[in-house]
LUMZA-583449 format. One line per 4 residues: number of its first residue (from 1); their letters; for each residue x, y, z negated of C-alpha. Coordinates in steps of 0.5 Angstrom, whole numbers, plus 500, padded with zeros to 3 digits. Each point is the difference from the previous one (the first is absolute). Example, Ala and Ser with C-alpha at 12.3 -4.5 7.8 and 13.67 -1.06 7.14 Angstrom:
1 = as = 525 491 484 ~ 502 507 502
***
This chain:
1 = msah = 227 871 579 ~ 497 506 498 ~ 496 505 502 ~ 505 505 502
5 = arvd = 505 496 504 ~ 500 498 506 ~ 493 497 503 ~ 501 494 504
9 = tvkh = 496 503 507 ~ 497 496 506 ~ 505 504 504 ~ 506 498 496
13 = aevt = 497 492 500 ~ 501 500 508 ~ 508 502 499 ~ 501 496 494
17 = peap = 498 492 503 ~ 505 497 495 ~ 499 504 494 ~ 499 496 494
21 = qpwa = 493 499 496 ~ 498 497 494 ~ 495 496 503 ~ 501 493 496
25 = elgl = 500 506 494 ~ 493 501 502 ~ 497 493 500 ~ 501 499 508
29 = kede = 502 494 503 ~ 506 501 505 ~ 494 498 506 ~ 496 504 497
33 = yari = 505 506 501 ~ 502 498 506 ~ 491 500 502 ~ 500 507 498
37 = reil = 506 502 504 ~ 496 497 507 ~ 494 503 497 ~ 504 507 500
41 = grrp = 505 499 506 ~ 505 502 495 ~ 503 500 492 ~ 494 503 496
45 = tgae = 501 506 497 ~ 500 500 492 ~ 493 502 499 ~ 498 495 506
49 = lamy = 504 494 495 ~ 496 502 495 ~ 494 500 502 ~ 501 493 504
53 = svmw = 502 497 493 ~ 495 501 496 ~ 494 499 505 ~ 503 493 503
57 = sehc = 501 499 492 ~ 496 494 498 ~ 495 504 496 ~ 498 504 505
61 = syks = 500 496 507 ~ 499 493 498 ~ 505 498 504 ~ 500 492 497
65 = skvh = 494 500 498 ~ 495 502 507 ~ 500 495 503 ~ 496 496 495
69 = laqf = 496 506 498 ~ 497 500 507 ~ 495 494 498 ~ 497 505 497
73 = geka = 498 503 506 ~ 499 494 504 ~ 496 497 495 ~ 496 505 498
77 = patd = 493 498 499 ~ 495 504 503 ~ 496 505 496 ~ 497 507 501
81 = allv = 503 503 493 ~ 507 501 503 ~ 500 508 502 ~ 507 500 500
85 = gige = 506 494 499 ~ 508 498 500 ~ 504 505 502 ~ 497 506 497
89 = nagv = 501 503 493 ~ 494 496 497 ~ 495 495 502 ~ 493 504 500
93 = vdig = 493 496 500 ~ 493 501 500 ~ 496 500 494 ~ 494 503 503
97 = qgya = 496 506 499 ~ 504 504 504 ~ 506 498 495 ~ 507 497 501
101 = vtfk = 505 497 495 ~ 508 500 501 ~ 504 497 496 ~ 507 497 501
105 = vesh = 506 496 495 ~ 507 502 500 ~ 506 498 496 ~ 505 505 496
109 = nhps = 504 493 498 ~ 507 502 500 ~ 500 507 498 ~ 496 498 494
113 = yiep = 505 496 497 ~ 506 505 501 ~ 495 506 497 ~ 493 495 498
117 = yqga = 497 507 497 ~ 501 506 507 ~ 500 493 505 ~ 493 499 497
121 = atgi = 497 505 499 ~ 502 502 508 ~ 497 493 502 ~ 494 503 498
125 = ggiv = 502 507 503 ~ 501 497 507 ~ 494 495 501 ~ 496 505 497
129 = rdil = 503 505 506 ~ 499 495 505 ~ 493 499 498 ~ 499 508 501
133 = amga = 503 500 507 ~ 494 496 502 ~ 495 506 498 ~ 498 497 494
137 = rpva = 499 503 493 ~ 503 494 495 ~ 495 498 495 ~ 505 493 497
141 = vmdp = 506 497 499 ~ 503 494 498 ~ 507 496 498 ~ 501 493 502
145 = lrfg = 507 498 496 ~ 504 495 498 ~ 506 500 495 ~ 506 495 498
149 = aadh = 499 496 494 ~ 496 504 494 ~ 504 499 494 ~ 507 502 505
153 = pdtr = 502 507 498 ~ 501 503 507 ~ 493 498 500 ~ 499 504 493
157 = rvlp = 505 506 505 ~ 495 500 506 ~ 492 499 499 ~ 499 505 494
161 = gvva = 504 505 506 ~ 496 497 506 ~ 493 500 496 ~ 501 507 497
165 = gigg = 502 502 507 ~ 494 497 503 ~ 496 503 495 ~ 503 508 500
169 = ygnc = 499 501 508 ~ 494 496 500 ~ 497 505 494 ~ 503 506 502
173 = lglp = 497 499 508 ~ 493 498 495 ~ 499 494 504 ~ 496 494 496
177 = nigg = 505 494 499 ~ 495 494 502 ~ 504 494 500 ~ 507 496 502
181 = evvf = 502 494 497 ~ 507 500 495 ~ 504 492 500 ~ 506 498 497
185 = dpcy = 506 495 503 ~ 507 500 500 ~ 500 499 507 ~ 499 508 500
189 = qgnp = 505 501 495 ~ 504 507 504 ~ 495 499 506 ~ 493 503 496
193 = lvna = 494 501 505 ~ 497 507 499 ~ 494 500 506 ~ 495 505 501
197 = lcvg = 494 501 502 ~ 496 507 501 ~ 492 499 504 ~ 498 507 503
201 = vmrh = 492 502 502 ~ 498 503 506 ~ 495 502 506 ~ 501 496 506
205 = edih = 502 507 504 ~ 505 502 494 ~ 505 495 502 ~ 507 503 503
209 = laka = 505 496 503 ~ 507 502 500 ~ 502 502 507 ~ 503 506 504
213 = sgtg = 496 502 506 ~ 498 506 503 ~ 507 504 503 ~ 501 506 497
217 = nrvi = 497 498 493 ~ 503 503 493 ~ 504 495 496 ~ 499 502 493
221 = lyga = 504 496 494 ~ 497 502 493 ~ 500 498 494 ~ 506 499 495
225 = rtgg = 507 503 502 ~ 506 495 502 ~ 504 498 496 ~ 506 494 499
229 = dgig = 495 495 496 ~ 498 493 504 ~ 506 500 505 ~ 500 494 503
233 = gvsv = 496 497 496 ~ 497 495 505 ~ 506 498 503 ~ 507 502 496
237 = lase = 503 506 496 ~ 501 503 507 ~ 503 507 497 ~ 507 496 497
241 = tfdd = 501 500 509 ~ 500 508 500 ~ 504 502 495 ~ 505 505 502
245 = agkp = 506 496 496 ~ 498 494 502 ~ 496 499 492 ~ 494 498 498
249 = akrp = 495 505 500 ~ 497 498 494 ~ 494 503 502 ~ 494 495 497
253 = avqv = 497 494 504 ~ 493 501 496 ~ 495 506 502 ~ 498 504 494
257 = gdpf = 492 500 499 ~ 496 508 499 ~ 493 497 499 ~ 497 507 499
261 = qekl = 504 503 507 ~ 496 493 503 ~ 494 502 497 ~ 500 507 503
265 = liec = 503 496 507 ~ 493 497 499 ~ 495 505 500 ~ 503 503 505
269 = tlei = 500 495 505 ~ 493 499 498 ~ 498 507 501 ~ 504 500 507
273 = faek = 496 494 502 ~ 494 504 498 ~ 501 505 505 ~ 502 497 506
277 = lvag = 508 502 500 ~ 503 494 502 ~ 502 496 507 ~ 504 495 496
281 = iqdl = 503 499 493 ~ 506 494 497 ~ 501 500 493 ~ 508 500 498
285 = ggag = 502 494 497 ~ 505 496 502 ~ 506 502 504 ~ 497 507 498
289 = lsca = 500 504 507 ~ 504 496 504 ~ 493 496 499 ~ 495 505 501
293 = tsel = 503 504 506 ~ 502 494 504 ~ 492 496 498 ~ 496 506 502
297 = asag = 505 501 507 ~ 499 493 501 ~ 493 499 500 ~ 498 506 503
301 = sggm = 500 503 508 ~ 507 503 500 ~ 506 502 497 ~ 502 504 493
305 = ridl = 505 506 499 ~ 502 502 493 ~ 504 504 497 ~ 503 497 493
309 = davp = 502 507 498 ~ 493 502 498 ~ 499 495 496 ~ 500 502 492
313 = lrds = 504 497 496 ~ 502 500 493 ~ 507 498 501 ~ 504 505 505
317 = slsp = 505 494 500 ~ 497 496 504 ~ 503 498 507 ~ 494 498 506
321 = eeil = 502 492 499 ~ 497 502 493 ~ 495 504 501 ~ 497 495 505
325 = mses = 501 494 496 ~ 498 503 493 ~ 493 497 496 ~ 499 506 496
329 = qerm = 493 499 499 ~ 493 503 501 ~ 502 502 507 ~ 495 499 506
333 = cavv = 501 502 506 ~ 494 503 506 ~ 499 502 507 ~ 496 506 501
337 = apen = 498 503 505 ~ 502 509 501 ~ 493 503 499 ~ 500 496 493
341 = verf = 507 501 498 ~ 499 506 496 ~ 493 497 496 ~ 505 493 498
345 = lavc = 504 505 497 ~ 495 504 496 ~ 497 494 497 ~ 506 498 499
349 = akwd = 502 506 496 ~ 493 500 497 ~ 503 493 496 ~ 506 503 499
353 = viat = 504 495 505 ~ 506 501 505 ~ 498 500 507 ~ 505 501 504
357 = viga = 500 501 509 ~ 506 494 501 ~ 499 499 507 ~ 495 497 507
361 = vtdg = 497 496 504 ~ 504 500 507 ~ 497 498 506 ~ 505 495 501
365 = drle = 502 493 497 ~ 507 502 496 ~ 500 501 491 ~ 504 506 501
369 = ihwr = 503 503 493 ~ 504 506 500 ~ 505 503 494 ~ 502 508 500
373 = geqi = 499 500 508 ~ 504 492 501 ~ 496 494 502 ~ 502 495 496
377 = vdvp = 494 496 503 ~ 498 497 506 ~ 496 494 499 ~ 495 496 504
381 = prtv = 495 500 494 ~ 497 492 501 ~ 507 498 500 ~ 501 502 493
385 = aheg = 493 500 497 ~ 497 494 504 ~ 506 496 504 ~ 504 498 494
389 = pvyr = 504 493 501 ~ 496 493 499 ~ 502 494 498 ~ 498 494 499
393 = rpfa = 504 498 494 ~ 501 491 499 ~ 496 498 496 ~ 500 492 497
397 = rpaw = 496 497 495 ~ 505 500 493 ~ 502 493 499 ~ 499 500 492
401 = qdal = 492 502 503 ~ 498 492 499 ~ 503 499 493 ~ 496 505 497
405 = qadd = 494 498 503 ~ 502 494 497 ~ 501 501 493 ~ 492 499 499
409 = pagl = 498 504 493 ~ 495 493 500 ~ 506 497 496 ~ 500 505 494
413 = prpa = 498 498 494 ~ 493 503 499 ~ 496 502 493 ~ 499 493 495
417 = dgde = 494 503 498 ~ 495 506 497 ~ 505 503 496 ~ 506 499 506
421 = lrdh = 494 503 505 ~ 499 506 496 ~ 508 502 498 ~ 500 500 508
425 = vlav = 494 505 501 ~ 503 505 495 ~ 507 499 504 ~ 498 502 506
429 = assp = 494 505 499 ~ 506 503 495 ~ 506 499 505 ~ 502 507 504
433 = nqas = 497 498 506 ~ 493 499 498 ~ 500 504 493 ~ 497 508 500
437 = kswi = 503 505 504 ~ 497 505 496 ~ 507 503 498 ~ 502 500 507
441 = tdqy = 492 502 503 ~ 499 506 495 ~ 505 505 502 ~ 497 501 505
445 = dryv = 493 504 502 ~ 494 495 502 ~ 495 505 500 ~ 502 506 503
449 = lgnt = 496 503 506 ~ 494 497 496 ~ 499 494 506 ~ 503 495 497
453 = vlsq = 495 493 499 ~ 504 495 499 ~ 508 500 497 ~ 504 496 497
457 = peds = 500 494 498 ~ 494 498 504 ~ 500 496 507 ~ 502 506 504
461 = gmir = 500 508 499 ~ 494 504 503 ~ 498 506 502 ~ 494 504 501
465 = vdat = 500 504 508 ~ 493 503 499 ~ 497 503 494 ~ 494 500 504
469 = tnlg = 498 493 503 ~ 505 497 495 ~ 504 497 506 ~ 507 497 498
473 = vaia = 506 496 500 ~ 504 496 497 ~ 507 497 501 ~ 505 495 497
477 = tdgn = 506 498 501 ~ 504 493 499 ~ 506 496 500 ~ 502 494 498
481 = grya = 508 499 501 ~ 500 493 496 ~ 495 497 505 ~ 504 503 506
485 = kldp = 507 497 498 ~ 496 493 500 ~ 498 501 506 ~ 500 507 504
489 = ytga = 494 499 505 ~ 495 498 494 ~ 503 505 496 ~ 499 506 505
493 = qlal = 492 497 501 ~ 499 498 492 ~ 501 508 500 ~ 496 503 505
497 = aesy = 494 495 497 ~ 502 502 492 ~ 499 508 502 ~ 494 497 505
501 = rnva = 497 498 495 ~ 501 504 495 ~ 497 506 503 ~ 493 495 501
505 = atga = 501 499 493 ~ 498 507 499 ~ 494 500 506 ~ 504 502 505
509 = rpla = 500 499 506 ~ 508 498 504 ~ 501 504 505 ~ 508 501 502
513 = vtdc = 507 500 497 ~ 506 502 500 ~ 506 497 497 ~ 508 501 496
517 = lnfg = 504 494 503 ~ 506 499 495 ~ 505 495 502 ~ 507 500 499
521 = sped = 506 501 505 ~ 497 498 507 ~ 508 499 502 ~ 499 493 496
525 = pavm = 496 495 505 ~ 497 497 494 ~ 497 506 498 ~ 498 503 507
529 = wqfa = 496 493 500 ~ 496 501 494 ~ 498 507 502 ~ 498 497 507
533 = eatr = 496 495 498 ~ 497 506 495 ~ 497 504 505 ~ 498 494 505
537 = glad = 496 498 493 ~ 497 507 499 ~ 498 501 508 ~ 497 494 501
541 = acqv = 496 501 492 ~ 499 507 502 ~ 497 497 507 ~ 495 495 497
545 = lgtp = 497 506 494 ~ 500 504 506 ~ 503 506 496 ~ 505 502 503
549 = vtgg = 508 504 499 ~ 500 508 500 ~ 505 500 498 ~ 505 500 495
553 = nvsl = 509 499 499 ~ 506 495 500 ~ 505 500 495 ~ 506 497 501
557 = ynqt = 506 498 496 ~ 497 499 494 ~ 506 496 497 ~ 506 499 495
561 = gdaa = 506 496 503 ~ 497 494 503 ~ 494 500 496 ~ 495 504 504
565 = ihpt = 492 501 496 ~ 494 495 501 ~ 497 501 507 ~ 496 506 497
569 = pvvg = 493 501 505 ~ 496 506 496 ~ 493 500 504 ~ 495 505 499
573 = vlgv = 493 500 502 ~ 496 506 500 ~ 491 498 501 ~ 494 504 499
577 = iddv = 494 500 496 ~ 495 504 501 ~ 497 501 494 ~ 505 500 494
581 = trrt = 495 500 495 ~ 499 493 501 ~ 507 498 499 ~ 502 494 496
585 = pmaf = 505 500 495 ~ 504 495 498 ~ 498 500 491 ~ 495 495 497
589 = ateg = 496 505 497 ~ 494 496 498 ~ 497 495 496 ~ 498 494 504
593 = qllh = 503 502 506 ~ 501 493 504 ~ 507 499 502 ~ 500 497 507
597 = llgd = 507 498 503 ~ 498 500 508 ~ 506 495 504 ~ 504 494 500
601 = tade = 506 499 494 ~ 505 495 502 ~ 506 499 496 ~ 503 506 503
605 = lggs = 506 503 495 ~ 506 500 506 ~ 503 507 498 ~ 494 502 495
609 = awaq = 501 504 493 ~ 499 493 496 ~ 507 498 503 ~ 504 505 500
613 = vvhg = 497 503 492 ~ 500 493 497 ~ 507 496 504 ~ 503 506 504
617 = hlgg = 498 496 506 ~ 500 502 507 ~ 499 494 505 ~ 494 496 504
621 = lppr = 495 503 505 ~ 496 506 499 ~ 493 499 500 ~ 497 498 507
625 = vdle = 496 506 503 ~ 493 499 504 ~ 498 507 503 ~ 494 498 501
629 = rerl = 498 498 493 ~ 503 507 498 ~ 495 503 506 ~ 495 497 497
633 = laei = 501 501 493 ~ 501 509 502 ~ 493 499 503 ~ 496 496 493
637 = llaa = 504 505 497 ~ 497 506 503 ~ 494 497 501 ~ 499 499 493
641 = srdg = 502 507 497 ~ 496 503 506 ~ 493 497 498 ~ 503 499 492
645 = mida = 500 494 499 ~ 507 500 496 ~ 502 504 493 ~ 508 499 502
649 = ahdl = 504 497 504 ~ 508 498 499 ~ 505 497 506 ~ 503 493 498
653 = sdgg = 508 502 501 ~ 506 500 496 ~ 499 497 493 ~ 494 496 502
657 = lvqa = 493 500 499 ~ 502 501 492 ~ 504 506 502 ~ 493 503 504
661 = vves = 496 498 493 ~ 505 503 496 ~ 500 507 503 ~ 493 500 502
665 = clkg = 498 499 492 ~ 505 505 498 ~ 498 506 504 ~ 492 498 497
669 = ghga = 501 498 494 ~ 497 494 500 ~ 502 494 499 ~ 498 493 505
673 = rlvv = 499 492 499 ~ 503 496 505 ~ 497 493 501 ~ 506 496 505
677 = pdgl = 496 498 507 ~ 500 493 502 ~ 506 498 503 ~ 504 504 497
681 = tpft = 505 500 495 ~ 501 505 495 ~ 506 502 502 ~ 499 500 507
685 = flfs = 494 503 499 ~ 502 507 496 ~ 508 500 504 ~ 499 499 507
689 = esag = 501 505 505 ~ 496 497 505 ~ 498 506 506 ~ 493 502 502
693 = ralv = 497 500 494 ~ 496 506 495 ~ 497 499 493 ~ 493 504 499
697 = avpr = 496 501 495 ~ 492 500 502 ~ 494 502 496 ~ 496 494 498
701 = seev = 495 503 504 ~ 503 500 506 ~ 504 493 499 ~ 495 496 505
705 = rftd = 500 506 506 ~ 508 500 499 ~ 501 493 500 ~ 496 498 506
709 = mcaa = 502 506 504 ~ 507 496 499 ~ 498 493 502 ~ 496 503 506
713 = rglp = 507 503 503 ~ 503 494 497 ~ 506 503 494 ~ 501 495 495
717 = tarv = 496 503 494 ~ 502 497 493 ~ 496 503 493 ~ 506 500 496
721 = gvvt = 499 504 493 ~ 496 506 497 ~ 502 507 497 ~ 499 499 493
725 = geav = 504 501 494 ~ 506 503 498 ~ 506 495 502 ~ 501 496 506
729 = evqg = 498 494 498 ~ 502 493 504 ~ 494 495 499 ~ 503 494 495
733 = qftl = 508 504 502 ~ 501 506 497 ~ 498 507 498 ~ 503 506 500
737 = glge = 499 506 497 ~ 499 506 504 ~ 504 504 495 ~ 505 495 500
741 = lraa = 500 501 507 ~ 500 507 501 ~ 506 501 494 ~ 504 495 505
745 = vdat = 499 504 507 ~ 500 506 497 ~ 505 500 496 ~ 506 497 506
749 = lpal = 502 506 504 ~ 500 506 495 ~ 505 494 496 ~ 505 500 506
753 = fg = 499 507 502 ~ 499 504 494
***
């Protein structure tokens, strides 16, 4: 209905119990609609139905996943570092010297397929506001991305828009993009994964939470005006049900971003924090005002009354339902004591940010919303925000899992001689997943603000937090959907292990985890089994490694027809480094450095890059996980970095040892001569993807001290080569010049995407 048609009030709902309502079109199930009627003791108004529909959606309520996500709390390792955990806009960890860091990863998958530029841009904008709402200054972003086959025409439509959206929004905000991933696989055709991470820094005393307490405190909406974009973005195109003639209103489901408005909002909010003008704050993201008002009221100690007429609009035709559901960007909601309202509004005016008092905290226990003098919402806020449906969906190991695991790549033809081995190395290194991503990352500003210490293609991004002491943090994201398809429990643990290892390889101590769990339809028992196994695996691994999950995101229904994406748990790990000048880069930069392989190498090629690139094969079991070995490896890498025993380090993962050698040689501009250790074939030595391993470059003067430390701690190490020349040479097998390598790995993405 239009804004000027009859409004469905609470009084009207009470006397028209049988009025038909579009609950199914709004994505609600019949029993969910019945539950809403039971909660209210009547049918909901149109506005109430709109609120419940978006807040009870999978995106907002986690109704299919929360029974499994509970493990992250139940199994959380004890740590003094965690200041704010799951349940707030983002987790917060103590990094010492009075500093705290908040970080979180979220998805914007479906919008980015529909409208790649705006979908990706507003994904960055939303995660930045989550970080801002915690009281922190955002300092960096990252972007774990997954696309369909690299040579598919639709990938050429989606990827350039996504990359331009991330770069356009982040660059305009003045935030460096310090890391992420780009992975291609046919399973993501039609379902790209656009995950976005942001990290922010604050002092301990600056932490803010999303709650509305203090009777009489005012509720202030500030930022951009509310428009018709993004309505139903987290559930369905809900505006279709609100048209007078029963026709689709055709409002866009994808939000439209304005990074310059967001930059003003950031600076305005930080000044408001500095002057201690807010009692509670929430950003407006998924579900818009429906989310902000219900979550603030639910987490507070009283009720809330909102006058919807006061909301500044950029489209006067919006109905109350549409105003409540709009996901227009660059908006925040603050709870402010009456004596601070004038100053709050003055700060907003200084930054040219629209700010309007839209309501107040009450001494009741209801969320009440009025429109043009009539009450259109009267609900218990917890039932909207925190007491939605909880599903224990059936799950079962799929019938095809055994056959997939039995299809071991051990039977695939392997290189017959050195020449063929050379060809395979070149093929893997220049494949879209392993090739240089500079065509993408060069579109991002990686060094703005002047505190970027490490960025792509390093193992982890690193940011300096304090210019005086050089305190810093490192962040890495990882996730191998091929491993998780073979074994979702192990695959999730491998994602954590790789991210943990990447952080340690740069010299930072891993502290905490955020995750973005991307899966197919929860209504498919096979997908639900993958989800259950992955969450169990991640929770178990976090417990062993001592890295609590601080928060994250679940993205379901990533599938086309019956074809789901590979289960793709993306795991972000944040670590702390006392002195960023002691960081360990990945580049082999000095002639004569000795190359040592840390960890054990086995013939593990299930889900490997070699099997995918050379044979188009996916089958077998992923590499085994030894979490205690991962912990020991990290301790060795940290000690060696701190004490100056190593000049470079690179974790071993996709593509195996030879891929790490290629990347480190090209980054440093020096070649390497490798010698195959006893007990390994050249093929296994080069391409195995055994976990718990790293390659380090050790100065000759430090080799004895380094190997003695490894021996004393029980970590296997073997000298496997030396940094020298201008080629990657495997003694007795082949030589591959750096010029040829560089030309091959640099050419792949430009040839595909221009």
